[in-house]
Each structure stands twice: as C-alpha cells, then as structure tokens.
mmJSON file of the N, C-alpha and C atoms, coordinates in Angstrom:
{"data_MODEL":{"atom_site":{
"group_PDB":["ATOM","ATOM","ATOM","ATOM","ATOM","ATOM","ATOM","ATOM","ATOM","ATOM","ATOM","ATOM","ATOM","ATOM","ATOM","ATOM","ATOM","ATOM","ATOM","ATOM","ATOM","ATOM","ATOM","ATOM","ATOM","ATOM","ATOM","ATOM","ATOM","ATOM","ATOM","ATOM","ATOM","ATOM","ATOM","ATOM","ATOM","ATOM","ATOM","ATOM","ATOM","ATOM","ATOM","ATOM","ATOM","ATOM","ATOM","ATOM","ATOM","ATOM","ATOM","ATOM","ATOM","ATOM","ATOM","ATOM","ATOM","ATOM","ATOM","ATOM","ATOM","ATOM","ATOM","ATOM","ATOM","ATOM","ATOM","ATOM","ATOM","ATOM","ATOM","ATOM","ATOM","ATOM","ATOM","ATOM","ATOM","ATOM","ATOM","ATOM","ATOM","ATOM","ATOM","ATOM","ATOM","ATOM","ATOM","ATOM","ATOM","ATOM","ATOM","ATOM","ATOM","ATOM","ATOM","ATOM","ATOM","ATOM","ATOM","ATOM","ATOM","ATOM","ATOM","ATOM","ATOM","ATOM","ATOM","ATOM","ATOM","ATOM","ATOM","ATOM","ATOM","ATOM","ATOM","ATOM","ATOM","ATOM","ATOM","ATOM","ATOM","ATOM","ATOM","ATOM","ATOM","ATOM","ATOM","ATOM","ATOM","ATOM","ATOM","ATOM","ATOM","ATOM","ATOM","ATOM","ATOM","ATOM","ATOM","ATOM","ATOM","ATOM","ATOM","ATOM","ATOM","ATOM","ATOM","ATOM","ATOM","ATOM","ATOM","ATOM","ATOM","ATOM","ATOM","ATOM","ATOM","ATOM","ATOM","ATOM","ATOM","ATOM","ATOM","ATOM","ATOM","ATOM","ATOM","ATOM","ATOM","ATOM","ATOM","ATOM","ATOM","ATOM","ATOM","ATOM","ATOM","ATOM","ATOM","ATOM","ATOM","ATOM","ATOM","ATOM","ATOM","ATOM","ATOM","ATOM","ATOM","ATOM","ATOM","ATOM","ATOM","ATOM","ATOM","ATOM","ATOM","ATOM","ATOM","ATOM","ATOM","ATOM","ATOM","ATOM","ATOM","ATOM","ATOM","ATOM","ATOM","ATOM","ATOM","ATOM","ATOM","ATOM","ATOM","ATOM","ATOM","ATOM","ATOM","ATOM","ATOM","ATOM","ATOM","ATOM","ATOM","ATOM","ATOM","ATOM","ATOM","ATOM","ATOM","ATOM","ATOM","ATOM","ATOM","ATOM","ATOM"],
"id":[1,2,3,4,5,6,7,8,9,10,11,12,13,14,15,16,17,18,19,20,21,22,23,24,25,26,27,28,29,30,31,32,33,34,35,36,37,38,39,40,41,42,43,44,45,46,47,48,49,50,51,52,53,54,55,56,57,58,59,60,61,62,63,64,65,66,67,68,69,70,71,72,73,74,75,76,77,78,79,80,81,82,83,84,85,86,87,88,89,90,91,92,93,94,95,96,97,98,99,100,101,102,103,104,105,106,107,108,109,110,111,112,113,114,115,116,117,118,119,120,121,122,123,124,125,126,127,128,129,130,131,132,133,134,135,136,137,138,139,140,141,142,143,144,145,146,147,148,149,150,151,152,153,154,155,156,157,158,159,160,161,162,163,164,165,166,167,168,169,170,171,172,173,174,175,176,177,178,179,180,181,182,183,184,185,186,187,188,189,190,191,192,193,194,195,196,197,198,199,200,201,202,203,204,205,206,207,208,209,210,211,212,213,214,215,216,217,218,219,220,221,222,223,224,225,226,227,228,229,230,231,232,233,234,235,236,237],
"type_symbol":["N","C","C","N","C","C","N","C","C","N","C","C","N","C","C","N","C","C","N","C","C","N","C","C","N","C","C","N","C","C","N","C","C","N","C","C","N","C","C","N","C","C","N","C","C","N","C","C","N","C","C","N","C","C","N","C","C","N","C","C","N","C","C","N","C","C","N","C","C","N","C","C","N","C","C","N","C","C","N","C","C","N","C","C","N","C","C","N","C","C","N","C","C","N","C","C","N","C","C","N","C","C","N","C","C","N","C","C","N","C","C","N","C","C","N","C","C","N","C","C","N","C","C","N","C","C","N","C","C","N","C","C","N","C","C","N","C","C","N","C","C","N","C","C","N","C","C","N","C","C","N","C","C","N","C","C","N","C","C","N","C","C","N","C","C","N","C","C","N","C","C","N","C","C","N","C","C","N","C","C","N","C","C","N","C","C","N","C","C","N","C","C","N","C","C","N","C","C","N","C","C","N","C","C","N","C","C","N","C","C","N","C","C","N","C","C","N","C","C","N","C","C","N","C","C","N","C","C","N","C","C","N","C","C","N","C","C"],
"label_atom_id":["N","CA","C","N","CA","C","N","CA","C","N","CA","C","N","CA","C","N","CA","C","N","CA","C","N","CA","C","N","CA","C","N","CA","C","N","CA","C","N","CA","C","N","CA","C","N","CA","C","N","CA","C","N","CA","C","N","CA","C","N","CA","C","N","CA","C","N","CA","C","N","CA","C","N","CA","C","N","CA","C","N","CA","C","N","CA","C","N","CA","C","N","CA","C","N","CA","C","N","CA","C","N","CA","C","N","CA","C","N","CA","C","N","CA","C","N","CA","C","N","CA","C","N","CA","C","N","CA","C","N","CA","C","N","CA","C","N","CA","C","N","CA","C","N","CA","C","N","CA","C","N","CA","C","N","CA","C","N","CA","C","N","CA","C","N","CA","C","N","CA","C","N","CA","C","N","CA","C","N","CA","C","N","CA","C","N","CA","C","N","CA","C","N","CA","C","N","CA","C","N","CA","C","N","CA","C","N","CA","C","N","CA","C","N","CA","C","N","CA","C","N","CA","C","N","CA","C","N","CA","C","N","CA","C","N","CA","C","N","CA","C","N","CA","C","N","CA","C","N","CA","C","N","CA","C","N","CA","C","N","CA","C","N","CA","C","N","CA","C","N","CA","C","N","CA","C"],
"label_alt_id":[null,null,null,null,null,null,null,null,null,null,null,null,null,null,null,null,null,null,null,null,null,null,null,null,null,null,null,null,null,null,null,null,null,null,null,null,null,null,null,null,null,null,null,null,null,null,null,null,null,null,null,null,null,null,null,null,null,null,null,null,null,null,null,null,null,null,null,null,null,null,null,null,null,null,null,null,null,null,null,null,null,null,null,null,null,null,null,null,null,null,null,null,null,null,null,null,null,null,null,null,null,null,null,null,null,null,null,null,null,null,null,null,null,null,null,null,null,null,null,null,null,null,null,null,null,null,null,null,null,null,null,null,null,null,null,null,null,null,null,null,null,null,null,null,null,null,null,null,null,null,null,null,null,null,null,null,null,null,null,null,null,null,null,null,null,null,null,null,null,null,null,null,null,null,null,null,null,null,null,null,null,null,null,null,null,null,null,null,null,null,null,null,null,null,null,null,null,null,null,null,null,null,null,null,null,null,null,null,null,null,null,null,null,null,null,null,null,null,null,null,null,null,null,null,null,null,null,null,null,null,null,null,null,null,null,null,null],
"label_comp_id":["MET","MET","MET","ALA","ALA","ALA","LYS","LYS","LYS","PHE","PHE","PHE","LYS","LYS","LYS","VAL","VAL","VAL","GLY","GLY","GLY","ASP","ASP","ASP","ILE","ILE","ILE","ILE","ILE","ILE","ARG","ARG","ARG","ALA","ALA","ALA","ILE","ILE","ILE","ASP","ASP","ASP","ASP","ASP","ASP","ARG","ARG","ARG","TYR","TYR","TYR","ASN","ASN","ASN","MET","MET","MET","THR","THR","THR","SER","SER","SER","GLU","GLU","GLU","TYR","TYR","TYR","TYR","TYR","TYR","LYS","LYS","LYS","TYR","TYR","TYR","GLU","GLU","GLU","GLY","GLY","GLY","LYS","LYS","LYS","VAL","VAL","VAL","ILE","ILE","ILE","LYS","LYS","LYS","VAL","VAL","VAL","ASN","ASN","ASN","GLY","GLY","GLY","PRO","PRO","PRO","LYS","LYS","LYS","ILE","ILE","ILE","VAL","VAL","VAL","ALA","ALA","ALA","ILE","ILE","ILE","THR","THR","THR","THR","THR","THR","LYS","LYS","LYS","SER","SER","SER","THR","THR","THR","GLN","GLN","GLN","GLU","GLU","GLU","SER","SER","SER","ASP","ASP","ASP","ILE","ILE","ILE","GLY","GLY","GLY","THR","THR","THR","LYS","LYS","LYS","TYR","TYR","TYR","THR","THR","THR","VAL","VAL","VAL","GLU","GLU","GLU","ALA","ALA","ALA","ASN","ASN","ASN","HIS","HIS","HIS","PHE","PHE","PHE","GLU","GLU","GLU","LEU","LEU","LEU","VAL","VAL","VAL","LYS","LYS","LYS","PRO","PRO","PRO","ARG","ARG","ARG","THR","THR","THR","PHE","PHE","PHE","ARG","ARG","ARG","GLU","GLU","GLU","THR","THR","THR","PHE","PHE","PHE","GLU","GLU","GLU","ASN","ASN","ASN","ILE","ILE","ILE","LYS","LYS","LYS","LEU","LEU","LEU"],
"label_asym_id":["A","A","A","A","A","A","A","A","A","A","A","A","A","A","A","A","A","A","A","A","A","A","A","A","A","A","A","A","A","A","A","A","A","A","A","A","A","A","A","A","A","A","A","A","A","A","A","A","A","A","A","A","A","A","A","A","A","A","A","A","A","A","A","A","A","A","A","A","A","A","A","A","A","A","A","A","A","A","A","A","A","A","A","A","A","A","A","A","A","A","A","A","A","A","A","A","A","A","A","A","A","A","A","A","A","A","A","A","A","A","A","A","A","A","A","A","A","A","A","A","A","A","A","A","A","A","A","A","A","A","A","A","A","A","A","A","A","A","A","A","A","A","A","A","A","A","A","A","A","A","A","A","A","A","A","A","A","A","A","A","A","A","A","A","A","A","A","A","A","A","A","A","A","A","A","A","A","A","A","A","A","A","A","A","A","A","A","A","A","A","A","A","A","A","A","A","A","A","A","A","A","A","A","A","A","A","A","A","A","A","A","A","A","A","A","A","A","A","A","A","A","A","A","A","A","A","A","A","A","A","A","A","A","A","A","A","A"],
"label_entity_id":["1","1","1","1","1","1","1","1","1","1","1","1","1","1","1","1","1","1","1","1","1","1","1","1","1","1","1","1","1","1","1","1","1","1","1","1","1","1","1","1","1","1","1","1","1","1","1","1","1","1","1","1","1","1","1","1","1","1","1","1","1","1","1","1","1","1","1","1","1","1","1","1","1","1","1","1","1","1","1","1","1","1","1","1","1","1","1","1","1","1","1","1","1","1","1","1","1","1","1","1","1","1","1","1","1","1","1","1","1","1","1","1","1","1","1","1","1","1","1","1","1","1","1","1","1","1","1","1","1","1","1","1","1","1","1","1","1","1","1","1","1","1","1","1","1","1","1","1","1","1","1","1","1","1","1","1","1","1","1","1","1","1","1","1","1","1","1","1","1","1","1","1","1","1","1","1","1","1","1","1","1","1","1","1","1","1","1","1","1","1","1","1","1","1","1","1","1","1","1","1","1","1","1","1","1","1","1","1","1","1","1","1","1","1","1","1","1","1","1","1","1","1","1","1","1","1","1","1","1","1","1","1","1","1","1","1","1"],
"label_seq_id":[1,1,1,2,2,2,3,3,3,4,4,4,5,5,5,6,6,6,7,7,7,8,8,8,9,9,9,10,10,10,11,11,11,12,12,12,13,13,13,14,14,14,15,15,15,16,16,16,17,17,17,18,18,18,19,19,19,20,20,20,21,21,21,22,22,22,23,23,23,24,24,24,25,25,25,26,26,26,27,27,27,28,28,28,29,29,29,30,30,30,31,31,31,32,32,32,33,33,33,34,34,34,35,35,35,36,36,36,37,37,37,38,38,38,39,39,39,40,40,40,41,41,41,42,42,42,43,43,43,44,44,44,45,45,45,46,46,46,47,47,47,48,48,48,49,49,49,50,50,50,51,51,51,52,52,52,53,53,53,54,54,54,55,55,55,56,56,56,57,57,57,58,58,58,59,59,59,60,60,60,61,61,61,62,62,62,63,63,63,64,64,64,65,65,65,66,66,66,67,67,67,68,68,68,69,69,69,70,70,70,71,71,71,72,72,72,73,73,73,74,74,74,75,75,75,76,76,76,77,77,77,78,78,78,79,79,79],
"pdbx_PDB_ins_code":[null,null,null,null,null,null,null,null,null,null,null,null,null,null,null,null,null,null,null,null,null,null,null,null,null,null,null,null,null,null,null,null,null,null,null,null,null,null,null,null,null,null,null,null,null,null,null,null,null,null,null,null,null,null,null,null,null,null,null,null,null,null,null,null,null,null,null,null,null,null,null,null,null,null,null,null,null,null,null,null,null,null,null,null,null,null,null,null,null,null,null,null,null,null,null,null,null,null,null,null,null,null,null,null,null,null,null,null,null,null,null,null,null,null,null,null,null,null,null,null,null,null,null,null,null,null,null,null,null,null,null,null,null,null,null,null,null,null,null,null,null,null,null,null,null,null,null,null,null,null,null,null,null,null,null,null,null,null,null,null,null,null,null,null,null,null,null,null,null,null,null,null,null,null,null,null,null,null,null,null,null,null,null,null,null,null,null,null,null,null,null,null,null,null,null,null,null,null,null,null,null,null,null,null,null,null,null,null,null,null,null,null,null,null,null,null,null,null,null,null,null,null,null,null,null,null,null,null,null,null,null,null,null,null,null,null,null],
"Cartn_x":[16.764,15.516,15.733,15.161,15.309,14.56,15.107,14.502,13.191,13.118,11.932,11.471,10.248,9.715,9.16,8.988,8.434,7.066,6.867,5.615,5.68,6.7,6.839,7.104,6.585,6.876,7.948,9.006,10.157,10.478,11.236,11.775,13.188,13.948,15.345,15.464,16.49,16.765,18.066,18.738,19.965,20.18,21.262,21.56,22.602,22.6,23.589,23.582,22.411,22.26,21.728,22.169,21.745,20.218,19.519,18.064,17.344,18.052,17.404,17.736,18.347,18.645,17.333,17.4,16.206,15.436,16.122,15.489,14.465,14.776,13.94,12.711,12.681,11.521,11.188,12.221,12.083,11.238,10.335,9.678,9.69,9.767,9.79,9.085,8.844,8.203,9.223,9.411,10.373,9.82,10.637,10.202,11.063,12.21,13.071,13.957,14.158,15.056,16.188,17.42,18.593,19.6,19.376,20.259,20.168,21.319,21.31,20.908,20.727,20.329,18.888,18.26,16.895,16.822,15.853,15.531,14.2,14.18,12.964,12.659,11.383,10.935,10.404,10.813,10.421,8.918,8.25,6.815,6.519,7.484,7.292,8.636,8.67,9.89,9.522,10.299,10.078,10.487,11.307,11.687,10.742,9.699,8.699,9.3,10.385,11.008,11.619,11.852,12.402,11.338,10.083,9.017,8.976,9.006,9.034,10.433,11.458,12.843,13.199,13.908,14.352,15.762,15.979,17.29,17.615,18.873,19.369,20.124,19.69,20.222,20.439,21.209,21.434,20.265,19.647,18.437,18.632,19.827,20.041,19.986,19.803,19.666,18.203,17.279,15.852,15.047,13.823,12.888,11.533,10.745,9.403,8.485,7.678,6.671,5.425,4.925,3.726,2.555,1.9,0.751,-0.345,-0.967,-2.064,-3.326,-4.112,-5.424,-6.365,-7.51,-8.5,-8.867,-9.043,-9.419,-8.344,-7.064,-5.988,-5.96,-6.173,-6.194,-7.353,-8.536,-9.733,-9.572,-9.002,-8.843,-7.841,-6.939,-5.94,-6.371,-7.539,-8.042,-8.446,-7.937,-8.284,-9.517,-10.533,-11.779,-11.789],
"Cartn_y":[92.371,91.722,90.957,89.772,88.929,89.508,89.269,89.756,89.031,87.752,86.936,86.258,85.761,84.979,83.672,82.709,81.419,81.647,81.017,81.133,82.087,82.951,83.882,83.121,83.654,83.133,84.042,83.423,84.174,83.783,84.665,84.349,84.9,84.327,84.719,86.083,86.836,88.121,88.072,86.921,86.745,85.256,84.939,83.547,82.924,83.323,82.83,81.306,80.725,79.272,78.741,77.548,76.958,76.924,76.494,76.355,77.706,78.803,80.121,80.905,80.258,80.962,81.341,82.291,82.782,81.636,80.628,79.495,78.777,78.609,77.787,78.494,79.818,80.577,80.139,79.999,79.491,80.384,79.753,80.369,79.329,79.802,78.883,79.459,78.599,78.989,78.806,79.864,79.82,78.904,77.917,77.016,77.131,77.839,78.057,79.262,80.072,81.228,80.992,81.14,80.916,82.019,83.19,84.337,84.783,84.894,85.346,84.245,83.037,81.915,81.518,80.968,80.47,79.084,78.32,77.048,77.269,76.958,77.147,75.866,75.63,74.486,75.009,74.384,74.833,74.645,75.732,75.674,75.893,76.445,76.715,76.631,75.91,75.78,75.19,75.529,74.901,73.43,73.065,71.678,71.084,70.409,69.879,68.953,68.275,67.362,68.105,69.414,70.215,70.656,70.613,71.063,70.151,70.786,70.05,69.847,70.275,70.131,71.257,70.9,71.897,72.367,73.671,74.266,75.205,75.213,76.216,77.235,78.491,79.542,80.823,81.737,83.04,83.956,84.549,85.35,86.548,87.106,88.329,88.099,86.875,86.579,86.382,86.76,86.542,87.777,87.816,88.885,88.264,89.014,88.579,88.681,87.661,87.694,88.324,89.359,90.045,89.058,88.903,87.995,88.465,87.519,87.854,88.126,89.038,89.269,88.183,88.064,87.096,87.359,88.621,88.981,88.537,88.792,88.392,86.867,86.156,84.695,84.22,84.778,84.386,84.701,85.854,86.254,85.378,84.705,83.867,82.407,82.065,80.702,80.463,79.37,79.028,78.143,78.572,77.778,76.876],
"Cartn_z":[87.468,87.094,85.788,85.709,84.526,83.334,82.166,80.933,80.634,80.974,80.713,81.998,81.94,83.054,82.505,83.366,82.962,82.321,81.177,80.441,79.264,79.221,78.102,76.805,75.708,74.377,73.784,73.266,72.771,71.334,70.672,69.348,69.267,68.358,68.192,67.531,67.929,67.294,66.498,66.521,65.737,65.491,64.825,64.485,65.418,66.67,67.638,67.732,67.675,67.78,66.454,66.065,64.799,64.663,65.703,65.606,65.56,65.808,65.774,64.516,63.546,62.298,61.616,60.715,60.006,59.345,58.913,58.227,59.111,60.377,61.251,61.818,61.803,62.334,63.762,64.583,65.953,66.843,67.585,68.737,69.84,71.069,72.188,73.4,74.363,75.62,76.741,77.528,78.639,79.736,80.133,81.197,82.457,82.333,83.496,83.232,84.254,84.174,85.163,84.677,85.524,85.232,85.815,85.577,84.134,83.453,82.061,81.072,81.582,80.72,81.011,79.979,80.12,79.5,79.949,79.306,78.617,77.315,76.533,75.777,75.568,74.794,73.464,72.378,71.045,70.842,70.427,70.146,68.672,67.944,66.517,65.82,64.695,63.905,62.551,61.53,60.234,60.272,61.25,61.472,62.508,62.07,62.999,64.042,63.709,64.666,65.855,65.732,66.839,67.84,67.464,68.358,69.585,70.751,72.01,72.57,71.825,72.274,73.236,74.318,75.299,74.952,75.109,74.889,76.042,76.464,77.4,76.566,76.651,75.781,76.58,76.001,76.608,76.246,77.244,77.052,76.139,76.104,75.318,73.807,73.361,71.932,71.523,72.425,72.193,72.56,72.032,72.383,72.687,73.413,73.778,72.567,72.353,71.3,71.891,71.233,71.709,71.719,72.848,72.888,71.928,71.26,70.364,71.154,70.639,71.229,70.725,71.341,70.899,69.445,69.095,67.722,66.724,67.041,66.141,65.972,67.046,66.988,66.116,66.339,65.597,64.108,63.777,62.379,61.635,62.341,61.711,61.56,62.057,61.942,60.488,59.924,58.542,58.572,57.885,57.83,56.629],
"occupancy":[1.0,1.0,1.0,1.0,1.0,1.0,1.0,1.0,1.0,1.0,1.0,1.0,1.0,1.0,1.0,1.0,1.0,1.0,1.0,1.0,1.0,1.0,1.0,1.0,1.0,1.0,1.0,1.0,1.0,1.0,1.0,1.0,1.0,1.0,1.0,1.0,1.0,1.0,1.0,1.0,1.0,1.0,1.0,1.0,1.0,1.0,1.0,1.0,1.0,1.0,1.0,1.0,1.0,1.0,1.0,1.0,1.0,1.0,1.0,1.0,1.0,1.0,1.0,1.0,1.0,1.0,1.0,1.0,1.0,1.0,1.0,1.0,1.0,1.0,1.0,1.0,1.0,1.0,1.0,1.0,1.0,1.0,1.0,1.0,1.0,1.0,1.0,1.0,1.0,1.0,1.0,1.0,1.0,1.0,1.0,1.0,1.0,1.0,1.0,1.0,1.0,1.0,1.0,1.0,1.0,1.0,1.0,1.0,1.0,1.0,1.0,1.0,1.0,1.0,1.0,1.0,1.0,1.0,1.0,1.0,1.0,1.0,1.0,1.0,1.0,1.0,1.0,1.0,1.0,1.0,1.0,1.0,1.0,1.0,1.0,1.0,1.0,1.0,1.0,1.0,1.0,1.0,1.0,1.0,1.0,1.0,1.0,1.0,1.0,1.0,1.0,1.0,1.0,1.0,1.0,1.0,1.0,1.0,1.0,1.0,1.0,1.0,1.0,1.0,1.0,1.0,1.0,1.0,1.0,1.0,1.0,1.0,1.0,1.0,1.0,1.0,1.0,1.0,1.0,1.0,1.0,1.0,1.0,1.0,1.0,1.0,1.0,1.0,1.0,1.0,1.0,1.0,1.0,1.0,1.0,1.0,1.0,1.0,1.0,1.0,1.0,1.0,1.0,1.0,1.0,1.0,1.0,1.0,1.0,1.0,1.0,1.0,1.0,1.0,1.0,1.0,1.0,1.0,1.0,1.0,1.0,1.0,1.0,1.0,1.0,1.0,1.0,1.0,1.0,1.0,1.0,1.0,1.0,1.0,1.0,1.0,1.0],
"B_iso_or_equiv":[0.0,0.0,0.0,0.0,0.0,0.0,0.0,0.0,0.0,0.0,0.0,0.0,0.0,0.0,0.0,0.0,0.0,0.0,0.0,0.0,0.0,0.0,0.0,0.0,0.0,0.0,0.0,0.0,0.0,0.0,0.0,0.0,0.0,0.0,0.0,0.0,0.0,0.0,0.0,0.0,0.0,0.0,0.0,0.0,0.0,0.0,0.0,0.0,0.0,0.0,0.0,0.0,0.0,0.0,0.0,0.0,0.0,0.0,0.0,0.0,0.0,0.0,0.0,0.0,0.0,0.0,0.0,0.0,0.0,0.0,0.0,0.0,0.0,0.0,0.0,0.0,0.0,0.0,0.0,0.0,0.0,0.0,0.0,0.0,0.0,0.0,0.0,0.0,0.0,0.0,0.0,0.0,0.0,0.0,0.0,0.0,0.0,0.0,0.0,0.0,0.0,0.0,0.0,0.0,0.0,0.0,0.0,0.0,0.0,0.0,0.0,0.0,0.0,0.0,0.0,0.0,0.0,0.0,0.0,0.0,0.0,0.0,0.0,0.0,0.0,0.0,0.0,0.0,0.0,0.0,0.0,0.0,0.0,0.0,0.0,0.0,0.0,0.0,0.0,0.0,0.0,0.0,0.0,0.0,0.0,0.0,0.0,0.0,0.0,0.0,0.0,0.0,0.0,0.0,0.0,0.0,0.0,0.0,0.0,0.0,0.0,0.0,0.0,0.0,0.0,0.0,0.0,0.0,0.0,0.0,0.0,0.0,0.0,0.0,0.0,0.0,0.0,0.0,0.0,0.0,0.0,0.0,0.0,0.0,0.0,0.0,0.0,0.0,0.0,0.0,0.0,0.0,0.0,0.0,0.0,0.0,0.0,0.0,0.0,0.0,0.0,0.0,0.0,0.0,0.0,0.0,0.0,0.0,0.0,0.0,0.0,0.0,0.0,0.0,0.0,0.0,0.0,0.0,0.0,0.0,0.0,0.0,0.0,0.0,0.0,0.0,0.0,0.0,0.0,0.0,0.0,0.0,0.0,0.0,0.0,0.0,0.0],
"pdbx_formal_charge":[null,null,null,null,null,null,null,null,null,null,null,null,null,null,null,null,null,null,null,null,null,null,null,null,null,null,null,null,null,null,null,null,null,null,null,null,null,null,null,null,null,null,null,null,null,null,null,null,null,null,null,null,null,null,null,null,null,null,null,null,null,null,null,null,null,null,null,null,null,null,null,null,null,null,null,null,null,null,null,null,null,null,null,null,null,null,null,null,null,null,null,null,null,null,null,null,null,null,null,null,null,null,null,null,null,null,null,null,null,null,null,null,null,null,null,null,null,null,null,null,null,null,null,null,null,null,null,null,null,null,null,null,null,null,null,null,null,null,null,null,null,null,null,null,null,null,null,null,null,null,null,null,null,null,null,null,null,null,null,null,null,null,null,null,null,null,null,null,null,null,null,null,null,null,null,null,null,null,null,null,null,null,null,null,null,null,null,null,null,null,null,null,null,null,null,null,null,null,null,null,null,null,null,null,null,null,null,null,null,null,null,null,null,null,null,null,null,null,null,null,null,null,null,null,null,null,null,null,null,null,null,null,null,null,null,null,null],
"auth_seq_id":[1,1,1,2,2,2,3,3,3,4,4,4,5,5,5,6,6,6,7,7,7,8,8,8,9,9,9,10,10,10,11,11,11,12,12,12,13,13,13,14,14,14,15,15,15,16,16,16,17,17,17,18,18,18,19,19,19,20,20,20,21,21,21,22,22,22,23,23,23,24,24,24,25,25,25,26,26,26,27,27,27,28,28,28,29,29,29,30,30,30,31,31,31,32,32,32,33,33,33,34,34,34,35,35,35,36,36,36,37,37,37,38,38,38,39,39,39,40,40,40,41,41,41,42,42,42,43,43,43,44,44,44,45,45,45,46,46,46,47,47,47,48,48,48,49,49,49,50,50,50,51,51,51,52,52,52,53,53,53,54,54,54,55,55,55,56,56,56,57,57,57,58,58,58,59,59,59,60,60,60,61,61,61,62,62,62,63,63,63,64,64,64,65,65,65,66,66,66,67,67,67,68,68,68,69,69,69,70,70,70,71,71,71,72,72,72,73,73,73,74,74,74,75,75,75,76,76,76,77,77,77,78,78,78,79,79,79],
"auth_comp_id":["MET","MET","MET","ALA","ALA","ALA","LYS","LYS","LYS","PHE","PHE","PHE","LYS","LYS","LYS","VAL","VAL","VAL","GLY","GLY","GLY","ASP","ASP","ASP","ILE","ILE","ILE","ILE","ILE","ILE","ARG","ARG","ARG","ALA","ALA","ALA","ILE","ILE","ILE","ASP","ASP","ASP","ASP","ASP","ASP","ARG","ARG","ARG","TYR","TYR","TYR","ASN","ASN","ASN","MET","MET","MET","THR","THR","THR","SER","SER","SER","GLU","GLU","GLU","TYR","TYR","TYR","TYR","TYR","TYR","LYS","LYS","LYS","TYR","TYR","TYR","GLU","GLU","GLU","GLY","GLY","GLY","LYS","LYS","LYS","VAL","VAL","VAL","ILE","ILE","ILE","LYS","LYS","LYS","VAL","VAL","VAL","ASN","ASN","ASN","GLY","GLY","GLY","PRO","PRO","PRO","LYS","LYS","LYS","ILE","ILE","ILE","VAL","VAL","VAL","ALA","ALA","ALA","ILE","ILE","ILE","THR","THR","THR","THR","THR","THR","LYS","LYS","LYS","SER","SER","SER","THR","THR","THR","GLN","GLN","GLN","GLU","GLU","GLU","SER","SER","SER","ASP","ASP","ASP","ILE","ILE","ILE","GLY","GLY","GLY","THR","THR","THR","LYS","LYS","LYS","TYR","TYR","TYR","THR","THR","THR","VAL","VAL","VAL","GLU","GLU","GLU","ALA","ALA","ALA","ASN","ASN","ASN","HIS","HIS","HIS","PHE","PHE","PHE","GLU","GLU","GLU","LEU","LEU","LEU","VAL","VAL","VAL","LYS","LYS","LYS","PRO","PRO","PRO","ARG","ARG","ARG","THR","THR","THR","PHE","PHE","PHE","ARG","ARG","ARG","GLU","GLU","GLU","THR","THR","THR","PHE","PHE","PHE","GLU","GLU","GLU","ASN","ASN","ASN","ILE","ILE","ILE","LYS","LYS","LYS","LEU","LEU","LEU"],
"auth_asym_id":["A","A","A","A","A","A","A","A","A","A","A","A","A","A","A","A","A","A","A","A","A","A","A","A","A","A","A","A","A","A","A","A","A","A","A","A","A","A","A","A","A","A","A","A","A","A","A","A","A","A","A","A","A","A","A","A","A","A","A","A","A","A","A","A","A","A","A","A","A","A","A","A","A","A","A","A","A","A","A","A","A","A","A","A","A","A","A","A","A","A","A","A","A","A","A","A","A","A","A","A","A","A","A","A","A","A","A","A","A","A","A","A","A","A","A","A","A","A","A","A","A","A","A","A","A","A","A","A","A","A","A","A","A","A","A","A","A","A","A","A","A","A","A","A","A","A","A","A","A","A","A","A","A","A","A","A","A","A","A","A","A","A","A","A","A","A","A","A","A","A","A","A","A","A","A","A","A","A","A","A","A","A","A","A","A","A","A","A","A","A","A","A","A","A","A","A","A","A","A","A","A","A","A","A","A","A","A","A","A","A","A","A","A","A","A","A","A","A","A","A","A","A","A","A","A","A","A","A","A","A","A","A","A","A","A","A","A"],
"auth_atom_id":["N","CA","C","N","CA","C","N","CA","C","N","CA","C","N","CA","C","N","CA","C","N","CA","C","N","CA","C","N","CA","C","N","CA","C","N","CA","C","N","CA","C","N","CA","C","N","CA","C","N","CA","C","N","CA","C","N","CA","C","N","CA","C","N","CA","C","N","CA","C","N","CA","C","N","CA","C","N","CA","C","N","CA","C","N","CA","C","N","CA","C","N","CA","C","N","CA","C","N","CA","C","N","CA","C","N","CA","C","N","CA","C","N","CA","C","N","CA","C","N","CA","C","N","CA","C","N","CA","C","N","CA","C","N","CA","C","N","CA","C","N","CA","C","N","CA","C","N","CA","C","N","CA","C","N","CA","C","N","CA","C","N","CA","C","N","CA","C","N","CA","C","N","CA","C","N","CA","C","N","CA","C","N","CA","C","N","CA","C","N","CA","C","N","CA","C","N","CA","C","N","CA","C","N","CA","C","N","CA","C","N","CA","C","N","CA","C","N","CA","C","N","CA","C","N","CA","C","N","CA","C","N","CA","C","N","CA","C","N","CA","C","N","CA","C","N","CA","C","N","CA","C","N","CA","C","N","CA","C","N","CA","C","N","CA","C","N","CA","C","N","CA","C","N","CA","C"],
"pdbx_PDB_model_num":[1,1,1,1,1,1,1,1,1,1,1,1,1,1,1,1,1,1,1,1,1,1,1,1,1,1,1,1,1,1,1,1,1,1,1,1,1,1,1,1,1,1,1,1,1,1,1,1,1,1,1,1,1,1,1,1,1,1,1,1,1,1,1,1,1,1,1,1,1,1,1,1,1,1,1,1,1,1,1,1,1,1,1,1,1,1,1,1,1,1,1,1,1,1,1,1,1,1,1,1,1,1,1,1,1,1,1,1,1,1,1,1,1,1,1,1,1,1,1,1,1,1,1,1,1,1,1,1,1,1,1,1,1,1,1,1,1,1,1,1,1,1,1,1,1,1,1,1,1,1,1,1,1,1,1,1,1,1,1,1,1,1,1,1,1,1,1,1,1,1,1,1,1,1,1,1,1,1,1,1,1,1,1,1,1,1,1,1,1,1,1,1,1,1,1,1,1,1,1,1,1,1,1,1,1,1,1,1,1,1,1,1,1,1,1,1,1,1,1,1,1,1,1,1,1,1,1,1,1,1,1,1,1,1,1,1,1]
}}}
C-alpha cells in the first residue's frame, strides 16, 4: 500500500532534496503516486517562486501534514 494518496499534503522530514531543506519550509500536495515515488506540487515555501512547481520525489523523505480542523484554521486567520 502506498504511503500517500493523491490530494495529501506533505512536508519534508529531511534535507534529501534542495527545496526540502529546513530553510525552505516546503509543503506540497500529492498529485500522482507512482510506487515509491510521488509527484507533488509546491503549496508552501519561503521561496515564493517555487510555489506551483511540480517535483518527482521519493515518498520516504516526506510525512503527511495533519489536516487542520475548522477551528484551527479560523484561529489562525489574521484580522
């Protein structure tokens, strides 16, 4: 069974790839699963120019981001 499924939000657990180093604060959305590899599109990064970029990466270097509840989302809105 695959570690991730299409639509999952992921983040890096190591610096295997340049864009996933601690500096970039990478998060992405899985758009394709192909065995041990996934294709993800960048949804969050300190490098705004990387947002929307697709990467093919090894799934074992990532973890699932816990989905926020409605309350957590609402509490983080800056008024």
